[in-house]
Phi, psi and omega in degrees: 000131179270136178244124178281129181243120178269140179287156180297323182296321179293318179297321180296318179297318180296321180293317180296320180296325180289332184271337182271126179301141178273131179282123180250117179285159178295145177296143176289147180302135181214068184286150173266115184237151177203154171239132190228132161262116187289170170292176185300128180269320178211158182081191181213150183281070183247142180304132179073010179244167180256149170212157184239149170227154177261147173255119188236154172241144177222138173217136176224121178268145169296132188303323185274358181292137177224123356279167175286138179273132182233138178273124176245348179204156180212137170240121187232134174246133176237116180267155181201162179273110184288349175281341183256320179223154168236177180246129178283132180293128185288315186266354176071011180260105182295338182294332180253017177079184180278129181231156174260174181270105177282135185233152178263067182251334177261309173278153184236007177261204176277122185291139171244105184264111182273324180216138174206094189205156179233130180248135173253339173247174180304123182299149177276351177261171178299134190208161175294155181299330181300332183282354175287331184242350181232170170284160180215137167266133181234115179233128176228124189211147172221190175210159175238149183077209181064213183266007180081206180302137181274118183258343183203119177152165177229135181198166183270133175255342178197153171243129182252125174261114182265146174245116182287124183257327186204165178293150175122191182265135176290347178055050181289135179218165177232094177294131184236144175265149180266331187265351183088359179257118178303159017271151180135168181289136184209145172251145183226148178265186185291342178266007181075019180267147180290128173258116182303137177270114185289324182203158171232154181217133178230152183282153174265095185244138174232125178283128184233170177290162182272132168248154183236128172260120182248157176178188181222135176238123176249152179251129180301128171074007185300141178257002179247262175210193184255022179284157169089003176285130178276128178240133183234146170256129185246139175283175182299329180273005179091355179289148181283123178274312178198163180229161175207164174238150184285151172279181184299332178272004178089358182283154178211163175217118178258122177268119184227161176298130179295141178092007180253167177243132189225158165264147179236127179234152180223139181208155180207145182305129179091001183234152171290142177288151173246150184215145175230128182269159166051058175267107180271128182251087180256355178236172182300319182228132177235122181261118181262008175081197186249158173218161182235120180283135179272128183272154174127352180275076187293320185265009174057039176258013176071014174219148177255111187216194186298332179296321178290319179299315180297320180296318178295317179298323181297329179256011185302130178095350178292144183232176179055041180269151176266176188291345180283350180279110186287339177293329175276078189300317187269007175057042174258015176073009181219139172268113186215194185297333180294319178293319181296318182288330175298313180293318181296323180292336180255015184306136180079000176282145178228157181242176003286146179273161179292152180282085181224154180299000000 
């Protein structure tokens, strides 16, 4: 049997090493950075319609990193297929070209906007290769004052309003440089040094044909007409796809992406909301019929109870009211016995109610 024998000198070295604290240097900066074109913020990707997305920057530093890396400037290029989408000019001034809406959501000082322009042909300035064959949004911005370089946070630097021109994918992209030398999207610190962009993210959007959800919403007991009811189309995740308001006869038309399934809700001050689930729009027009809103939900808590009755009694006899006053349920400009009896007749009802006449 072999026995390993350690020399005394080696054992002494190991003991000393165990007793002496090890010097640990500070971690090198390693921020998590990204540039993002968000999913649709408003509108819907329908031919001949507008929708918006936000352009965002994000940076997160490791807490123990020294020094913290901070973004003080950004130059961002967003490419797109100009045959499918165009960009709506934000300021409406044709003299300065097409511009997007620059926002102070990531930086918090006074913005210094170096570039805000949209190209549909090959740019005359230095540019990413993607802009030779596609359209490009070009935004370059910094700030003065405020909190200085941003070391931790996510925020919007611009909102882009797209105009859908044709069916298909807008093919949105974010060209990025690796060396920190333009052309391409780049983040910079206060020393003018390149901050590597860890990731980019763009939405998966497809422009589709328009489908229409039609119907009628009436209000119980109204003394005017059925105009002004807000009707919304909701996506599966509850997000608002589009909105409409009823005409005087209660009719409405919601324009939604064809081939989708939606929830439809309707509401008006002083009334319980009505809702219809799983409306599939596989044809150009889908008629979901009529519904009647139940009056008396004065405090908008989705139930008609003693709190609503007390609120109506508290304003009883008031006149010359406008339509925003929910105690005047029937919109006759007066809180009176007619409003009280509508609420009393629906006492204990809660919403949203089913979409029924």
